[in-house]
C-alpha positions in Angstrom: -96.3 45.5 -73.3 -93.5 45.9 -70.8 -94.6 45.3 -67.2 -92.9 45.1 -63.8 -95.2 44.1 -61.0 -94.1 44.3 -57.4 -95.7 42.5 -54.5 -95.1 41.4 -51.0 -95.2 44.8 -49.2 -97.2 45.5 -46.1 -97.1 46.3 -42.4 -94.5 44.6 -40.3 -93.1 45.1 -36.7 -89.5 46.2 -36.1 -87.3 43.1 -36.3 -89.6 41.3 -38.6 -89.1 40.1 -42.2 -90.7 40.6 -45.6 -89.9 39.3 -49.0 -90.7 41.5 -52.0 -91.1 40.1 -55.5 -91.0 41.8 -58.9 -92.3 39.8 -61.8 -91.3 41.0 -65.3 -92.9 40.5 -68.7 -92.7 42.1 -72.1 -88.9 42.1 -72.5 -86.0 39.6 -72.3 -85.5 39.5 -68.6 -82.1 37.9 -68.6 -80.7 40.8 -70.7 -81.3 43.2 -67.8 -79.6 44.0 -64.6 -82.2 44.4 -61.8 -82.3 46.6 -58.7 -84.6 47.8 -55.9 -85.0 51.4 -54.9 -87.0 53.1 -52.2 -88.5 56.5 -51.6 -90.3 58.4 -48.9 -92.3 61.7 -49.4 -89.9 64.6 -49.7 -86.9 62.5 -50.1 -85.0 61.4 -53.3 -85.2 57.9 -54.5 -82.3 55.8 -53.3 -80.7 52.6 -54.4 -81.3 49.7 -52.0 -79.8 46.7 -53.8 -78.8 45.7 -57.3 -77.6 42.6 -59.1 -76.2 41.6 -62.5 -77.9 39.9 -65.4 -77.2 36.4 -64.1 -77.1 37.3 -60.4 -73.4 36.9 -59.8 -72.6 40.5 -58.8 -74.5 42.4 -56.1 -74.5 45.8 -54.5 -76.2 47.1 -51.4 -76.7 50.4 -49.7 -74.7 50.7 -46.5 -78.0 51.1 -44.5 -79.3 47.6 -45.5 -76.1 45.6 -46.0 -76.2 42.4 -43.9 -80.0 42.6 -43.5 -81.3 42.6 -47.1 -80.6 40.1 -49.9 -81.4 40.6 -53.6 -81.7 37.6 -55.8 -83.2 36.6 -59.2 -84.8 33.6 -60.9 -84.4 34.1 -64.6 -86.5 31.1 -65.3 -89.4 32.8 -63.5 -88.6 36.4 -64.7 -88.6 37.5 -61.1 -86.3 39.4 -58.8 -86.7 39.3 -55.0 -85.7 41.4 -52.1 -85.5 39.5 -48.8 -85.7 42.0 -45.9 -84.7 40.8 -42.4 -84.3 42.7 -39.1 -86.5 45.5 -40.4 -86.3 48.9 -38.8 -88.8 51.9 -38.9 -86.4 53.8 -41.1 -86.9 51.1 -43.8 -90.4 52.4 -44.2 -90.8 53.5 -47.9 -92.3 52.7 -51.2 -90.1 50.1 -52.9 -89.6 50.1 -56.6 -88.2 47.5 -59.0 -86.0 48.7 -61.8 -84.6 46.9 -64.9 -81.8 48.3 -67.1 -80.1 46.8 -70.1 -76.5 47.2 -71.3 -77.9 49.6 -73.9 -79.5 51.7 -71.1 -83.1 50.8 -71.7 -84.8 51.4 -68.3 -88.1 50.2 -66.9 -89.7 50.8 -63.5 -92.4 49.1 -61.6 -95.3 50.9 -59.8 -93.9 50.4 -56.3 -95.1 48.6 -53.2 -95.5 50.1 -49.7 -93.4 48.8 -46.8 -94.3 50.1 -43.4 -92.3 49.1 -40.3 -94.0 50.1 -37.1 -95.1 48.8 -33.7 
């Protein structure tokens, strides 16, 4: 059974921080590149951050670069998204995604992040 379980979302004030976690099971985690996407109602899902299988190569959306950091701990089968200096426009459902070199793709269920005063 393949499973990606996100956690760490919630309500935070502008300028605050959150750390999202995505714990994986049911597949060989170290064989998959990992990424975070986000989506709001009526808007297409967008890539927020991604990293390679061993965590040496990263990519970030322009809107979050310098504020968000993606990392992974293959020993714990977990990918993280550290979000600092949060803005109201960061409000979205955040999804964890795993993809193999053979293009097997898995998605988590999503976790809500709300940035508001």
